[in-house]
C-alpha positions as CSV (number, residue, x, y, z in Angstrom):
1,M,5.0,4.7,17.8
2,K,3.3,4.8,14.4
3,K,0.1,2.8,13.6
4,V,-0.7,1.4,10.2
5,L,-4.0,-0.1,9.1
6,I,-3.7,-2.8,6.4
7,V,-6.9,-3.9,4.7
8,E,-6.4,-6.7,2.2
9,D,-8.5,-9.8,1.6
10,Y,-5.7,-11.9,0.1
11,L,-4.0,-13.5,3.1
12,L,-0.5,-13.8,1.7
13,L,-0.2,-10.2,0.7
14,R,-1.8,-9.0,4.0
15,V,0.7,-11.1,6.0
16,S,3.6,-9.9,3.8
17,I,2.7,-6.2,4.3
18,T,2.1,-6.8,8.1
19,F,5.5,-8.5,8.4
20,M,7.2,-5.7,6.4
21,L,5.8,-3.2,8.9
22,S,6.6,-5.3,12.0
23,H,9.2,-3.0,13.5
24,E,9.9,-1.7,17.0
25,D,8.5,1.8,16.0
26,T,5.4,0.6,14.1
27,V,2.2,-1.2,15.0
28,A,0.4,-2.9,12.1
29,I,-3.2,-3.8,12.5
30,S,-4.7,-5.9,9.6
31,C,-8.2,-6.5,8.4
32,D,-9.6,-8.6,5.6
33,N,-12.9,-6.8,5.2
34,L,-14.5,-3.3,5.3
35,E,-16.4,-4.0,8.6
36,C,-13.2,-4.8,10.4
37,A,-11.5,-1.7,9.0
38,E,-14.4,0.5,10.0
39,K,-14.1,-0.8,13.6
40,A,-10.4,-0.4,13.6
41,L,-10.7,3.2,12.5
42,M,-13.1,3.9,15.3
43,D,-10.8,2.3,17.9
44,H,-7.4,3.6,16.8
45,A,-5.7,6.7,15.4
46,F,-3.7,5.6,12.4
47,D,-0.7,7.3,10.7
48,L,-1.3,5.4,7.4
49,V,-3.9,3.2,5.8
50,I,-3.0,0.7,3.1
51,T,-6.0,-0.8,1.4
52,D,-7.1,-3.0,-1.4
53,L,-9.7,-1.5,-3.7
54,S,-11.8,-4.6,-3.9
55,L,-12.4,-6.9,-0.9
56,S,-13.8,-10.2,-2.3
57,G,-17.2,-11.3,-1.4
58,T,-18.2,-8.2,0.4
59,G,-19.8,-5.9,-2.1
60,D,-19.3,-4.1,-5.4
61,G,-15.5,-4.1,-5.7
62,M,-15.2,-0.5,-4.5
63,E,-14.9,-1.1,-0.8
64,G,-11.4,0.5,-0.8
65,M,-12.8,3.7,-2.3
66,R,-15.4,3.9,0.5
67,L,-12.7,3.3,3.1
68,L,-10.6,6.1,1.5
69,Q,-13.6,8.4,1.8
70,M,-14.1,7.4,5.4
71,V,-10.5,8.0,6.3
72,K,-10.4,11.4,4.7
73,K,-13.6,12.4,6.3
74,R,-12.2,11.5,9.8
75,N,-8.8,13.1,9.2
76,S,-7.8,14.4,5.7
77,S,-4.1,14.3,6.6
78,I,-3.9,10.5,7.0
79,P,-2.2,9.1,3.9
80,V,-4.0,6.2,2.2
81,I,-2.2,3.8,-0.2
82,M,-4.5,2.0,-2.6
83,M,-3.8,-1.4,-4.2
84,T,-5.7,-3.2,-6.8
85,A,-5.6,-6.1,-9.3
86,S,-8.6,-4.9,-11.2
87,G,-8.3,-1.2,-11.5
88,S,-8.5,1.2,-14.5
89,A,-7.1,4.6,-15.3
90,E,-10.4,6.1,-14.3
91,T,-10.3,4.3,-10.9
92,E,-6.8,5.5,-10.3
93,K,-7.8,9.0,-11.2
94,N,-10.7,8.9,-8.8
95,A,-8.6,7.5,-6.0
96,Y,-6.2,10.4,-6.4
97,L,-9.1,12.9,-6.6
98,L,-10.4,11.5,-3.3
99,G,-7.0,12.0,-1.7
100,A,-5.1,8.8,-2.1
101,Y,-1.4,9.2,-1.4
102,H,-0.4,6.4,-3.8
103,Y,-2.0,3.8,-6.1
104,F,-0.4,0.4,-6.8
105,E,-1.5,-2.0,-9.6
106,K,-1.0,-5.6,-8.5
107,P,1.3,-7.3,-8.8
108,F,3.9,-4.8,-7.5
109,D,7.3,-4.9,-5.9
110,I,6.8,-4.8,-2.1
111,G,10.1,-2.9,-1.9
112,L,8.4,0.0,-3.7
113,L,5.7,-0.1,-1.1
114,A,8.3,0.0,1.6
115,Q,9.9,3.1,-0.1
116,K,6.5,4.9,-0.1
117,V,5.9,3.9,3.6
118,Q,9.4,5.1,4.6
119,A,8.9,8.4,2.7
120,L,6.1,9.0,5.2
121,G,8.4,8.6,8.1
122,I,7.2,5.1,9.0
123,S,9.8,2.4,9.7
124,T,9.8,-0.9,7.9
125,R,12.0,-3.9,8.1
126,R,15.2,-3.0,6.3
127,S,15.3,-6.2,4.3
128,F,12.3,-5.1,2.2
129,L,13.9,-1.8,1.1
130,D,17.3,-3.6,0.6
131,R,15.6,-6.2,-1.6
132,H,14.2,-3.5,-3.9
133,T,17.4,-1.5,-4.0
134,S,19.3,-4.6,-4.7
135,C,17.0,-5.6,-7.6
136,A,17.2,-2.1,-9.1
137,G,21.0,-2.2,-8.8
138,R,21.2,-5.6,-10.5
139,E,18.9,-4.5,-13.3
140,K,21.0,-1.3,-14.0
141,A,24.2,-3.3,-13.9
142,H,22.7,-5.9,-16.3
143,Q,21.5,-3.1,-18.7
144,E,25.0,-1.5,-18.7
145,A,26.7,-4.8,-19.3
146,S,24.4,-5.8,-22.1
147,G,24.4,-2.3,-23.7
148,W,20.6,-2.2,-23.4
149,Q,19.1,1.3,-23.4
150,N,15.5,2.3,-22.6
151,T,14.2,4.0,-25.7
152,G,10.9,4.8,-24.2
153,F,8.9,2.0,-25.8
């Protein structure tokens, strides 16, 4: 049984990620603030942490970075996926330097998150991965039918 900690202050995204991870082989524990996340880290051994960079109303907007540091200090092998709506190239670079496994800019396709989670050997609801694969397939088919080519711009 895999355990995942989800730390996100935006209720809809937190519930969506928790639902995506609700699987017979996965336990998802969710928090909306840093204090809850710290307690969860003390009470459980996690296989993955997914956290927002900024947790509204609780500080300086860098709570996720502090959580990343806490996780890595406890066990450097635990992957941490960062999410943010207000990041920068420097913030992303710092997250990777501190050991983040992946960094998502919001909004993002939750199917891409499902792919990253599954790449770590953690099960998700198949529908989320199918949704991303289906969208990617439709986009490619549309590009081929319209003659559109990505020229790198």
